[in-house]
mmCIF file of the N, C-alpha and C atoms, coordinates in Angstrom:
data_MODEL
# 
_entry.id   MODEL 
# 
loop_
_atom_site.group_PDB 
_atom_site.id 
_atom_site.type_symbol 
_atom_site.label_atom_id 
_atom_site.label_alt_id 
_atom_site.label_comp_id 
_atom_site.label_asym_id 
_atom_site.label_entity_id 
_atom_site.label_seq_id 
_atom_site.pdbx_PDB_ins_code 
_atom_site.Cartn_x 
_atom_site.Cartn_y 
_atom_site.Cartn_z 
_atom_site.occupancy 
_atom_site.B_iso_or_equiv 
_atom_site.pdbx_formal_charge 
_atom_site.auth_seq_id 
_atom_site.auth_comp_id 
_atom_site.auth_asym_id 
_atom_site.auth_atom_id 
_atom_site.pdbx_PDB_model_num 
ATOM 1   N N  . MET A 1 1  ? -33.289 -17.462 -53.500 1.00 0.00 ? 1  MET A N  1 
ATOM 2   C CA . MET A 1 1  ? -34.272 -15.920 -51.824 1.00 0.00 ? 1  MET A CA 1 
ATOM 3   C C  . MET A 1 1  ? -35.754 -16.919 -51.990 1.00 0.00 ? 1  MET A C  1 
ATOM 4   N N  . THR A 1 2  ? -36.123 -17.422 -50.541 1.00 0.00 ? 2  THR A N  1 
ATOM 5   C CA . THR A 1 2  ? -37.611 -17.774 -50.197 1.00 0.00 ? 2  THR A CA 1 
ATOM 6   C C  . THR A 1 2  ? -37.777 -16.892 -49.809 1.00 0.00 ? 2  THR A C  1 
ATOM 7   N N  . THR A 1 3  ? -39.368 -16.569 -50.359 1.00 0.00 ? 3  THR A N  1 
ATOM 8   C CA . THR A 1 3  ? -40.325 -15.441 -50.509 1.00 0.00 ? 3  THR A CA 1 
ATOM 9   C C  . THR A 1 3  ? -41.600 -16.334 -49.620 1.00 0.00 ? 3  THR A C  1 
ATOM 10  N N  . ASN A 1 4  ? -42.199 -16.163 -47.649 1.00 0.00 ? 4  ASN A N  1 
ATOM 11  C CA . ASN A 1 4  ? -43.045 -16.630 -47.399 1.00 0.00 ? 4  ASN A CA 1 
ATOM 12  C C  . ASN A 1 4  ? -44.523 -15.860 -47.554 1.00 0.00 ? 4  ASN A C  1 
ATOM 13  N N  . TYR A 1 5  ? -45.256 -16.875 -47.478 1.00 0.00 ? 5  TYR A N  1 
ATOM 14  C CA . TYR A 1 5  ? -46.728 -16.121 -47.019 1.00 0.00 ? 5  TYR A CA 1 
ATOM 15  C C  . TYR A 1 5  ? -47.357 -15.827 -45.788 1.00 0.00 ? 5  TYR A C  1 
ATOM 16  N N  . PHE A 1 6  ? -47.753 -15.207 -45.184 1.00 0.00 ? 6  PHE A N  1 
ATOM 17  C CA . PHE A 1 6  ? -48.644 -14.834 -43.861 1.00 0.00 ? 6  PHE A CA 1 
ATOM 18  C C  . PHE A 1 6  ? -50.098 -15.109 -44.672 1.00 0.00 ? 6  PHE A C  1 
ATOM 19  N N  . LEU A 1 7  ? -51.314 -15.707 -43.908 1.00 0.00 ? 7  LEU A N  1 
ATOM 20  C CA . LEU A 1 7  ? -52.348 -15.394 -44.485 1.00 0.00 ? 7  LEU A CA 1 
ATOM 21  C C  . LEU A 1 7  ? -53.268 -16.114 -43.382 1.00 0.00 ? 7  LEU A C  1 
ATOM 22  N N  . ASP A 1 8  ? -54.624 -15.115 -43.649 1.00 0.00 ? 8  ASP A N  1 
ATOM 23  C CA . ASP A 1 8  ? -55.577 -14.911 -43.282 1.00 0.00 ? 8  ASP A CA 1 
ATOM 24  C C  . ASP A 1 8  ? -56.638 -15.293 -43.271 1.00 0.00 ? 8  ASP A C  1 
ATOM 25  N N  . GLY A 1 9  ? -57.376 -16.970 -43.571 1.00 0.00 ? 9  GLY A N  1 
ATOM 26  C CA . GLY A 1 9  ? -58.139 -17.769 -44.084 1.00 0.00 ? 9  GLY A CA 1 
ATOM 27  C C  . GLY A 1 9  ? -56.753 -17.801 -45.287 1.00 0.00 ? 9  GLY A C  1 
ATOM 28  N N  . SER A 1 10 ? -57.608 -17.150 -46.280 1.00 0.00 ? 10 SER A N  1 
ATOM 29  C CA . SER A 1 10 ? -57.832 -17.019 -48.277 1.00 0.00 ? 10 SER A CA 1 
ATOM 30  C C  . SER A 1 10 ? -57.134 -15.487 -48.131 1.00 0.00 ? 10 SER A C  1 
ATOM 31  N N  . THR A 1 11 ? -56.891 -15.021 -47.020 1.00 0.00 ? 11 THR A N  1 
ATOM 32  C CA . THR A 1 11 ? -56.418 -13.669 -46.868 1.00 0.00 ? 11 THR A CA 1 
ATOM 33  C C  . THR A 1 11 ? -54.628 -13.578 -47.090 1.00 0.00 ? 11 THR A C  1 
ATOM 34  N N  . ILE A 1 12 ? -54.190 -12.741 -48.044 1.00 0.00 ? 12 ILE A N  1 
ATOM 35  C CA . ILE A 1 12 ? -52.218 -12.647 -47.301 1.00 0.00 ? 12 ILE A CA 1 
ATOM 36  C C  . ILE A 1 12 ? -52.871 -11.501 -46.858 1.00 0.00 ? 12 ILE A C  1 
ATOM 37  N N  . MET A 1 13 ? -51.713 -11.776 -45.506 1.00 0.00 ? 13 MET A N  1 
ATOM 38  C CA . MET A 1 13 ? -51.822 -10.185 -44.618 1.00 0.00 ? 13 MET A CA 1 
ATOM 39  C C  . MET A 1 13 ? -50.581 -9.890  -45.032 1.00 0.00 ? 13 MET A C  1 
ATOM 40  N N  . ALA A 1 14 ? -49.219 -10.799 -45.018 1.00 0.00 ? 14 ALA A N  1 
ATOM 41  C CA . ALA A 1 14 ? -48.137 -10.164 -45.217 1.00 0.00 ? 14 ALA A CA 1 
ATOM 42  C C  . ALA A 1 14 ? -47.223 -11.065 -46.040 1.00 0.00 ? 14 ALA A C  1 
ATOM 43  N N  . GLN A 1 15 ? -45.797 -10.780 -46.874 1.00 0.00 ? 15 GLN A N  1 
ATOM 44  C CA . GLN A 1 15 ? -44.965 -11.757 -47.262 1.00 0.00 ? 15 GLN A CA 1 
ATOM 45  C C  . GLN A 1 15 ? -43.982 -11.652 -46.928 1.00 0.00 ? 15 GLN A C  1 
ATOM 46  N N  . LYS A 1 16 ? -42.531 -12.065 -46.569 1.00 0.00 ? 16 LYS A N  1 
ATOM 47  C CA . LYS A 1 16 ? -41.358 -12.339 -46.392 1.00 0.00 ? 16 LYS A CA 1 
ATOM 48  C C  . LYS A 1 16 ? -40.570 -12.550 -47.549 1.00 0.00 ? 16 LYS A C  1 
ATOM 49  N N  . SER A 1 17 ? -39.517 -11.711 -47.807 1.00 0.00 ? 17 SER A N  1 
ATOM 50  C CA . SER A 1 17 ? -38.430 -12.763 -48.615 1.00 0.00 ? 17 SER A CA 1 
ATOM 51  C C  . SER A 1 17 ? -37.091 -11.784 -48.239 1.00 0.00 ? 17 SER A C  1 
ATOM 52  N N  . GLY A 1 18 ? -36.279 -12.632 -47.373 1.00 0.00 ? 18 GLY A N  1 
ATOM 53  C CA . GLY A 1 18 ? -35.030 -12.654 -46.903 1.00 0.00 ? 18 GLY A CA 1 
ATOM 54  C C  . GLY A 1 18 ? -35.548 -12.034 -45.863 1.00 0.00 ? 18 GLY A C  1 
ATOM 55  N N  . SER A 1 19 ? -35.092 -10.831 -45.695 1.00 0.00 ? 19 SER A N  1 
ATOM 56  C CA . SER A 1 19 ? -35.278 -9.503  -44.198 1.00 0.00 ? 19 SER A CA 1 
ATOM 57  C C  . SER A 1 19 ? -36.036 -7.800  -44.251 1.00 0.00 ? 19 SER A C  1 
ATOM 58  N N  . ASP A 1 20 ? -36.928 -8.874  -45.755 1.00 0.00 ? 20 ASP A N  1 
ATOM 59  C CA . ASP A 1 20 ? -37.799 -7.781  -45.840 1.00 0.00 ? 20 ASP A CA 1 
ATOM 60  C C  . ASP A 1 20 ? -38.744 -8.526  -45.506 1.00 0.00 ? 20 ASP A C  1 
ATOM 61  N N  . VAL A 1 21 ? -40.371 -7.103  -44.900 1.00 0.00 ? 21 VAL A N  1 
ATOM 62  C CA . VAL A 1 21 ? -41.407 -8.031  -45.361 1.00 0.00 ? 21 VAL A CA 1 
ATOM 63  C C  . VAL A 1 21 ? -42.822 -6.630  -45.087 1.00 0.00 ? 21 VAL A C  1 
ATOM 64  N N  . MET A 1 22 ? -43.578 -7.182  -46.141 1.00 0.00 ? 22 MET A N  1 
ATOM 65  C CA . MET A 1 22 ? -44.372 -6.897  -46.173 1.00 0.00 ? 22 MET A CA 1 
ATOM 66  C C  . MET A 1 22 ? -45.781 -6.594  -45.840 1.00 0.00 ? 22 MET A C  1 
ATOM 67  N N  . TRP A 1 23 ? -46.060 -5.892  -45.157 1.00 0.00 ? 23 TRP A N  1 
ATOM 68  C CA . TRP A 1 23 ? -47.385 -5.680  -44.442 1.00 0.00 ? 23 TRP A CA 1 
ATOM 69  C C  . TRP A 1 23 ? -48.389 -5.561  -45.268 1.00 0.00 ? 23 TRP A C  1 
ATOM 70  N N  . PHE A 1 24 ? -49.555 -6.115  -45.625 1.00 0.00 ? 24 PHE A N  1 
ATOM 71  C CA . PHE A 1 24 ? -51.030 -5.421  -46.422 1.00 0.00 ? 24 PHE A CA 1 
ATOM 72  C C  . PHE A 1 24 ? -52.054 -4.693  -46.113 1.00 0.00 ? 24 PHE A C  1 
ATOM 73  N N  . VAL A 1 25 ? -52.454 -3.905  -46.774 1.00 0.00 ? 25 VAL A N  1 
ATOM 74  C CA . VAL A 1 25 ? -53.451 -2.743  -45.438 1.00 0.00 ? 25 VAL A CA 1 
ATOM 75  C C  . VAL A 1 25 ? -54.574 -3.104  -46.618 1.00 0.00 ? 25 VAL A C  1 
ATOM 76  N N  . TYR A 1 26 ? -55.367 -3.371  -45.747 1.00 0.00 ? 26 TYR A N  1 
ATOM 77  C CA . TYR A 1 26 ? -57.254 -3.300  -46.253 1.00 0.00 ? 26 TYR A CA 1 
ATOM 78  C C  . TYR A 1 26 ? -57.847 -2.382  -45.392 1.00 0.00 ? 26 TYR A C  1 
ATOM 79  N N  . ASP A 1 27 ? -59.214 -2.496  -46.273 1.00 0.00 ? 27 ASP A N  1 
ATOM 80  C CA . ASP A 1 27 ? -59.829 -1.483  -45.150 1.00 0.00 ? 27 ASP A CA 1 
ATOM 81  C C  . ASP A 1 27 ? -61.387 -2.863  -44.997 1.00 0.00 ? 27 ASP A C  1 
ATOM 82  N N  . SER A 1 28 ? -62.332 -1.711  -44.450 1.00 0.00 ? 28 SER A N  1 
ATOM 83  C CA . SER A 1 28 ? -63.147 -1.864  -43.804 1.00 0.00 ? 28 SER A CA 1 
ATOM 84  C C  . SER A 1 28 ? -63.793 -3.545  -44.230 1.00 0.00 ? 28 SER A C  1 
ATOM 85  N N  . ASN A 1 29 ? -64.306 -3.415  -45.917 1.00 0.00 ? 29 ASN A N  1 
ATOM 86  C CA . ASN A 1 29 ? -64.690 -4.094  -47.128 1.00 0.00 ? 29 ASN A CA 1 
ATOM 87  C C  . ASN A 1 29 ? -64.107 -5.194  -46.944 1.00 0.00 ? 29 ASN A C  1 
ATOM 88  N N  . GLY A 1 30 ? -62.633 -5.064  -47.164 1.00 0.00 ? 30 GLY A N  1 
ATOM 89  C CA . GLY A 1 30 ? -61.945 -6.544  -47.089 1.00 0.00 ? 30 GLY A CA 1 
ATOM 90  C C  . GLY A 1 30 ? -60.448 -6.008  -48.073 1.00 0.00 ? 30 GLY A C  1 
ATOM 91  N N  . THR A 1 31 ? -61.030 -5.188  -48.719 1.00 0.00 ? 31 THR A N  1 
ATOM 92  C CA . THR A 1 31 ? -60.466 -4.382  -50.264 1.00 0.00 ? 31 THR A CA 1 
ATOM 93  C C  . THR A 1 31 ? -58.741 -3.922  -49.630 1.00 0.00 ? 31 THR A C  1 
ATOM 94  N N  . ARG A 1 32 ? -57.705 -4.334  -50.337 1.00 0.00 ? 32 ARG A N  1 
ATOM 95  C CA . ARG A 1 32 ? -56.247 -3.856  -50.090 1.00 0.00 ? 32 ARG A CA 1 
ATOM 96  C C  . ARG A 1 32 ? -56.241 -2.555  -50.693 1.00 0.00 ? 32 ARG A C  1 
ATOM 97  N N  . VAL A 1 33 ? -55.488 -1.528  -49.914 1.00 0.00 ? 33 VAL A N  1 
ATOM 98  C CA . VAL A 1 33 ? -56.027 0.119   -50.116 1.00 0.00 ? 33 VAL A CA 1 
ATOM 99  C C  . VAL A 1 33 ? -54.080 0.174   -49.530 1.00 0.00 ? 33 VAL A C  1 
ATOM 100 N N  . GLY A 1 34 ? -53.134 -0.582  -49.298 1.00 0.00 ? 34 GLY A N  1 
ATOM 101 C CA . GLY A 1 34 ? -51.619 -0.399  -49.337 1.00 0.00 ? 34 GLY A CA 1 
ATOM 102 C C  . GLY A 1 34 ? -51.417 -1.226  -48.570 1.00 0.00 ? 34 GLY A C  1 
ATOM 103 N N  . PHE A 1 35 ? -49.699 -1.301  -48.522 1.00 0.00 ? 35 PHE A N  1 
ATOM 104 C CA . PHE A 1 35 ? -48.880 -1.739  -47.801 1.00 0.00 ? 35 PHE A CA 1 
ATOM 105 C C  . PHE A 1 35 ? -47.772 -1.137  -46.898 1.00 0.00 ? 35 PHE A C  1 
ATOM 106 N N  . THR A 1 36 ? -47.377 -1.891  -46.273 1.00 0.00 ? 36 THR A N  1 
ATOM 107 C CA . THR A 1 36 ? -46.532 -1.347  -45.812 1.00 0.00 ? 36 THR A CA 1 
ATOM 108 C C  . THR A 1 36 ? -45.343 -2.000  -45.876 1.00 0.00 ? 36 THR A C  1 
ATOM 109 N N  . TYR A 1 37 ? -43.952 -1.573  -46.510 1.00 0.00 ? 37 TYR A N  1 
ATOM 110 C CA . TYR A 1 37 ? -42.842 -2.205  -46.931 1.00 0.00 ? 37 TYR A CA 1 
ATOM 111 C C  . TYR A 1 37 ? -41.366 -1.648  -45.506 1.00 0.00 ? 37 TYR A C  1 
ATOM 112 N N  . ASN A 1 38 ? -40.667 -2.089  -44.719 1.00 0.00 ? 38 ASN A N  1 
ATOM 113 C CA . ASN A 1 38 ? -40.008 -1.595  -44.379 1.00 0.00 ? 38 ASN A CA 1 
ATOM 114 C C  . ASN A 1 38 ? -40.155 -0.521  -43.052 1.00 0.00 ? 38 ASN A C  1 
ATOM 115 N N  . GLY A 1 39 ? -41.412 -0.969  -42.958 1.00 0.00 ? 39 GLY A N  1 
ATOM 116 C CA . GLY A 1 39 ? -41.427 0.562   -41.886 1.00 0.00 ? 39 GLY A CA 1 
ATOM 117 C C  . GLY A 1 39 ? -41.851 2.215   -42.525 1.00 0.00 ? 39 GLY A C  1 
ATOM 118 N N  . ALA A 1 40 ? -41.965 2.108   -43.825 1.00 0.00 ? 40 ALA A N  1 
ATOM 119 C CA . ALA A 1 40 ? -42.631 2.804   -45.017 1.00 0.00 ? 40 ALA A CA 1 
ATOM 120 C C  . ALA A 1 40 ? -44.096 2.682   -44.680 1.00 0.00 ? 40 ALA A C  1 
ATOM 121 N N  . THR A 1 41 ? -45.692 3.021   -45.368 1.00 0.00 ? 41 THR A N  1 
ATOM 122 C CA . THR A 1 41 ? -46.314 2.858   -45.410 1.00 0.00 ? 41 THR A CA 1 
ATOM 123 C C  . THR A 1 41 ? -47.132 3.454   -46.855 1.00 0.00 ? 41 THR A C  1 
ATOM 124 N N  . TYR A 1 42 ? -47.267 2.466   -47.772 1.00 0.00 ? 42 TYR A N  1 
ATOM 125 C CA . TYR A 1 42 ? -47.440 3.115   -49.587 1.00 0.00 ? 42 TYR A CA 1 
ATOM 126 C C  . TYR A 1 42 ? -48.900 2.815   -49.436 1.00 0.00 ? 42 TYR A C  1 
ATOM 127 N N  . LEU A 1 43 ? -49.761 3.346   -50.056 1.00 0.00 ? 43 LEU A N  1 
ATOM 128 C CA . LEU A 1 43 ? -51.268 3.621   -50.382 1.00 0.00 ? 43 LEU A CA 1 
ATOM 129 C C  . LEU A 1 43 ? -51.589 3.318   -51.903 1.00 0.00 ? 43 LEU A C  1 
ATOM 130 N N  . TYR A 1 44 ? -52.589 2.855   -52.148 1.00 0.00 ? 44 TYR A N  1 
ATOM 131 C CA . TYR A 1 44 ? -53.120 3.229   -53.914 1.00 0.00 ? 44 TYR A CA 1 
ATOM 132 C C  . TYR A 1 44 ? -54.001 4.100   -54.006 1.00 0.00 ? 44 TYR A C  1 
ATOM 133 N N  . LYS A 1 45 ? -53.676 4.810   -54.836 1.00 0.00 ? 45 LYS A N  1 
ATOM 134 C CA . LYS A 1 45 ? -54.550 5.865   -55.961 1.00 0.00 ? 45 LYS A CA 1 
ATOM 135 C C  . LYS A 1 45 ? -55.038 4.835   -57.103 1.00 0.00 ? 45 LYS A C  1 
ATOM 136 N N  . ARG A 1 46 ? -56.431 4.971   -56.818 1.00 0.00 ? 46 ARG A N  1 
ATOM 137 C CA . ARG A 1 46 ? -57.477 4.531   -58.038 1.00 0.00 ? 46 ARG A CA 1 
ATOM 138 C C  . ARG A 1 46 ? -57.201 4.814   -59.161 1.00 0.00 ? 46 ARG A C  1 
ATOM 139 N N  . ALA A 1 47 ? -57.340 4.006   -60.062 1.00 0.00 ? 47 ALA A N  1 
ATOM 140 C CA . ALA A 1 47 ? -57.045 4.826   -61.479 1.00 0.00 ? 47 ALA A CA 1 
ATOM 141 C C  . ALA A 1 47 ? -57.994 3.867   -62.052 1.00 0.00 ? 47 ALA A C  1 
ATOM 142 N N  . GLY A 1 48 ? -59.547 4.485   -62.242 1.00 0.00 ? 48 GLY A N  1 
ATOM 143 C CA . GLY A 1 48 ? -60.542 3.576   -62.998 1.00 0.00 ? 48 GLY A CA 1 
ATOM 144 C C  . GLY A 1 48 ? -60.925 2.421   -61.483 1.00 0.00 ? 48 GLY A C  1 
ATOM 145 N N  . ARG A 1 49 ? -61.282 1.187   -62.146 1.00 0.00 ? 49 ARG A N  1 
ATOM 146 C CA . ARG A 1 49 ? -62.119 0.154   -61.381 1.00 0.00 ? 49 ARG A CA 1 
ATOM 147 C C  . ARG A 1 49 ? -61.336 -0.885  -60.901 1.00 0.00 ? 49 ARG A C  1 
ATOM 148 N N  . CYS A 1 50 ? -60.124 -1.120  -61.645 1.00 0.00 ? 50 CYS A N  1 
ATOM 149 C CA . CYS A 1 50 ? -59.235 -2.041  -61.897 1.00 0.00 ? 50 CYS A CA 1 
ATOM 150 C C  . CYS A 1 50 ? -57.746 -1.671  -61.671 1.00 0.00 ? 50 CYS A C  1 
ATOM 151 N N  . HIS A 1 51 ? -57.206 -0.669  -61.525 1.00 0.00 ? 51 HIS A N  1 
ATOM 152 C CA . HIS A 1 51 ? -56.063 -0.480  -61.431 1.00 0.00 ? 51 HIS A CA 1 
ATOM 153 C C  . HIS A 1 51 ? -55.541 0.745   -60.476 1.00 0.00 ? 51 HIS A C  1 
ATOM 154 N N  . ARG A 1 52 ? -54.949 0.145   -59.607 1.00 0.00 ? 52 ARG A N  1 
ATOM 155 C CA . ARG A 1 52 ? -54.110 0.380   -58.787 1.00 0.00 ? 52 ARG A CA 1 
ATOM 156 C C  . ARG A 1 52 ? -52.656 0.804   -59.218 1.00 0.00 ? 52 ARG A C  1 
ATOM 157 N N  . HIS A 1 53 ? -52.180 2.059   -58.247 1.00 0.00 ? 53 HIS A N  1 
ATOM 158 C CA . HIS A 1 53 ? -51.028 2.249   -58.558 1.00 0.00 ? 53 HIS A CA 1 
ATOM 159 C C  . HIS A 1 53 ? -50.889 3.056   -57.230 1.00 0.00 ? 53 HIS A C  1 
ATOM 160 N N  . PRO A 1 54 ? -49.350 2.404   -56.953 1.00 0.00 ? 54 PRO A N  1 
ATOM 161 C CA . PRO A 1 54 ? -48.152 3.278   -56.100 1.00 0.00 ? 54 PRO A CA 1 
ATOM 162 C C  . PRO A 1 54 ? -48.445 4.738   -55.218 1.00 0.00 ? 54 PRO A C  1 
ATOM 163 N N  . VAL A 1 55 ? -49.207 5.136   -54.484 1.00 0.00 ? 55 VAL A N  1 
ATOM 164 C CA . VAL A 1 55 ? -48.340 6.754   -54.618 1.00 0.00 ? 55 VAL A CA 1 
ATOM 165 C C  . VAL A 1 55 ? -46.945 7.115   -53.876 1.00 0.00 ? 55 VAL A C  1 
# 
């Protein structure tokens, strides 16, 4: 299976694998805070400085 990435400059906006598309969600500072996958949105819950866990 091929995965295609869609960029805005060096920022990954989306990735597509087969018919599945994942759109990344960013805050106003450009930090990735979640993603939308097959119509459902998932936001990361920050646990410390470097760890992100899907909610």
